[in-house]
C-alpha positions as CSV (number, residue, x, y, z in Angstrom):
1,M,0.0,0.0,0.0
2,K,1.3,3.4,-0.9
3,V,1.1,5.7,2.1
4,A,2.3,9.3,1.9
5,V,3.1,11.4,5.0
6,I,2.8,15.1,4.4
7,K,6.2,16.9,4.8
8,Y,5.8,20.4,6.3
9,N,7.4,22.4,9.1
10,A,6.1,20.3,11.9
11,G,7.8,18.1,14.5
12,N,7.2,14.5,15.4
13,V,6.9,13.3,11.8
14,F,9.5,10.5,12.3
15,S,7.6,8.7,15.1
16,V,4.6,8.4,12.6
17,L,6.9,7.0,9.9
18,S,8.3,4.5,12.5
19,A,4.8,3.4,13.5
20,L,3.8,2.8,9.9
21,K,7.0,0.8,9.3
22,R,6.2,-1.4,12.3
23,L,3.0,-2.3,10.5
24,G,4.8,-3.3,7.4
25,V,4.2,-0.1,5.4
26,E,7.0,1.8,3.7
27,P,5.7,5.3,3.8
28,I,7.1,8.2,1.8
29,L,7.6,11.6,3.4
30,T,6.7,14.2,0.8
31,D,5.4,17.7,-0.1
32,D,5.1,16.8,-3.7
33,P,1.4,17.3,-4.8
34,Q,1.5,14.5,-7.4
35,Q,2.8,11.9,-4.8
36,L,0.2,13.0,-2.3
37,Q,-2.6,12.7,-4.9
38,Q,-1.4,9.3,-6.0
39,A,-1.0,7.8,-2.6
40,E,-3.7,5.3,-1.4
41,R,-3.6,6.9,2.2
42,V,-2.3,10.2,3.3
43,V,-1.2,11.0,6.9
44,F,-1.0,14.7,8.0
45,P,0.8,14.5,11.4
46,G,2.9,16.8,13.6
47,Q,3.5,19.0,16.5
48,G,3.9,22.7,16.0
49,E,2.3,26.0,15.8
50,A,-0.8,26.7,13.6
51,K,0.1,30.0,12.1
52,G,3.5,29.0,10.9
53,A,2.3,25.6,9.7
54,M,-0.5,27.2,7.6
55,A,1.9,29.8,6.1
56,Y,4.2,26.9,5.0
57,L,1.3,25.0,3.5
58,R,0.0,28.1,1.6
59,E,3.4,29.1,0.3
60,R,3.7,25.6,-1.4
61,G,0.1,25.3,-2.5
62,L,-0.3,22.3,-0.2
63,D,-3.5,23.8,1.4
64,E,-5.3,23.3,-1.9
65,V,-3.7,19.9,-2.5
66,I,-4.9,18.7,0.9
67,R,-8.5,20.0,0.3
68,S,-8.6,18.2,-3.0
69,L,-7.6,14.7,-1.7
70,T,-10.2,12.0,-2.2
71,Q,-8.5,9.0,-0.6
72,P,-8.5,8.5,3.2
73,V,-6.6,11.2,5.0
74,L,-5.6,11.1,8.7
75,G,-4.7,14.3,10.6
76,I,-2.8,13.8,13.8
77,C,-2.5,16.4,16.6
78,I,-1.8,19.8,14.9
79,G,-2.9,17.9,11.7
80,Q,-6.4,17.6,13.2
81,Q,-6.4,21.3,14.2
82,L,-5.2,22.5,10.8
83,L,-8.1,20.6,9.2
84,C,-10.5,22.8,11.1
85,R,-11.9,26.3,10.1
86,H,-9.9,28.6,12.3
87,S,-7.4,28.4,15.2
88,E,-7.0,30.7,18.1
89,E,-3.3,29.8,18.0
90,G,-2.0,32.7,16.0
91,D,-5.6,33.7,15.0
92,V,-5.3,31.9,11.7
93,D,-7.7,30.6,9.1
94,C,-7.1,26.9,8.5
95,L,-8.2,24.3,5.9
96,N,-11.9,24.3,6.8
97,I,-12.5,20.6,6.1
98,F,-14.2,20.5,9.5
99,D,-16.3,23.7,9.9
100,V,-15.4,24.1,13.6
101,P,-12.9,26.4,15.4
102,V,-9.9,25.4,17.5
103,R,-9.9,26.9,21.0
104,R,-7.2,27.3,23.7
105,F,-7.8,25.5,26.9
106,S,-8.8,27.9,29.7
107,P,-7.9,26.6,33.1
108,I,-10.8,26.7,35.6
109,R,-9.0,25.3,38.7
110,H,-5.5,25.6,40.0
111,E,-4.7,22.0,39.0
112,D,-5.7,22.5,35.4
113,K,-2.4,22.7,33.6
114,V,-1.9,23.8,30.0
115,P,-0.7,22.1,27.9
116,C,-2.6,18.9,28.5
117,M,0.0,16.2,28.6
118,G,-0.4,12.5,29.2
119,W,-2.7,9.6,28.9
120,N,-6.5,10.2,28.7
121,Q,-9.5,8.0,28.1
122,L,-11.6,8.0,25.0
123,Y,-15.4,7.6,25.2
124,D,-18.4,7.9,22.9
125,T,-16.4,6.4,20.0
126,R,-17.9,5.7,16.6
127,S,-16.8,5.3,13.0
128,A,-14.6,2.5,11.5
129,L,-11.5,4.4,12.6
130,M,-12.4,3.7,16.2
131,D,-13.3,0.1,15.9
132,G,-12.4,-1.7,19.2
133,I,-11.3,1.5,20.9
134,E,-14.2,2.4,23.4
135,S,-12.9,3.4,26.9
136,R,-9.2,3.0,26.0
137,Y,-6.4,5.3,26.9
138,V,-4.3,7.3,24.4
139,Y,-1.5,9.8,24.6
140,F,-2.1,13.6,24.3
141,V,0.1,16.7,24.2
142,H,-1.8,19.9,23.3
143,S,-2.8,23.4,24.5
144,Y,-5.6,23.8,22.0
145,Y,-8.7,21.6,21.4
146,V,-11.6,21.2,19.0
147,P,-15.0,21.6,20.6
148,L,-17.6,18.8,20.3
149,C,-19.4,19.0,17.0
150,E,-21.3,16.9,14.4
151,H,-18.0,15.4,13.2
152,T,-16.8,14.1,16.6
153,I,-16.1,10.4,16.6
154,A,-14.4,10.2,20.0
155,T,-14.6,12.3,23.1
156,A,-12.0,13.0,25.8
157,D,-12.3,15.1,28.9
158,Y,-9.8,17.7,30.1
159,I,-11.2,20.8,31.7
160,Q,-14.3,20.1,29.6
161,P,-15.3,17.4,27.0
162,Y,-13.8,18.0,23.6
163,S,-13.3,16.2,20.2
164,A,-10.5,13.6,20.6
165,A,-11.2,12.5,17.0
166,L,-13.1,13.7,14.0
167,H,-14.5,12.3,10.7
168,K,-16.1,13.8,7.6
169,D,-16.1,12.1,4.2
170,N,-12.6,10.8,3.5
171,F,-11.0,12.9,6.3
172,Y,-10.2,11.5,9.7
173,A,-8.3,13.2,12.5
174,T,-7.1,12.5,16.0
175,Q,-6.0,15.1,18.6
176,F,-4.0,12.4,20.4
177,H,-0.9,10.7,19.0
178,P,-1.8,7.1,17.9
179,E,1.9,6.6,17.1
180,K,2.7,7.1,20.8
181,S,-0.3,5.3,22.2
182,G,1.0,1.7,22.3
183,S,-1.2,-1.1,21.1
184,V,-4.4,1.1,21.1
185,G,-2.8,3.6,18.8
186,E,-1.5,0.7,16.6
187,Q,-5.0,-0.6,16.3
188,I,-6.2,2.9,15.2
189,I,-3.5,3.1,12.5
190,K,-4.4,-0.4,11.3
191,N,-8.1,0.7,11.2
192,F,-7.1,3.7,9.0
193,L,-5.0,1.5,6.7
194,T,-8.0,-0.8,6.1
195,L,-10.8,1.8,5.7
């Protein structure tokens, strides 16, 4: 299976490549529009900052390429956030695949730390991406979140309930890092590869 991982100015891409290789996939890391369009699956991963990431995508025309993809696409962490309409991080318009904003966590109690870091439980899971995942723990690192919406396919709770995963048409996204979530994350990646 030909799997392309989008190359842009984001960190944590190599752990995604390693996770795919552990499943027997030889992914390509690319920002070439033709390679992205010809891949059977596209992964849009990363850690980083929304404004700078969107500037990089726009400079290279990758924003339009990503919107045009028709095969299954999986956004991870900032990849999920960039697939949304607008991010409070840098006050930037994003790709608007999911017509929902990205908000910054606002601590309510003293013990509410931002960023949210660590393992958290998923609930209210649905969609083929989440097969076998109800009530399982996955790994998060983020200061911004996507509110619950019509596209939510998994919920997590930190300060308030929020979208841990999204799905619309051929686009899937997770706020957590499946590549750092052990056997549960591995199952989610397998589910994505067999959609």
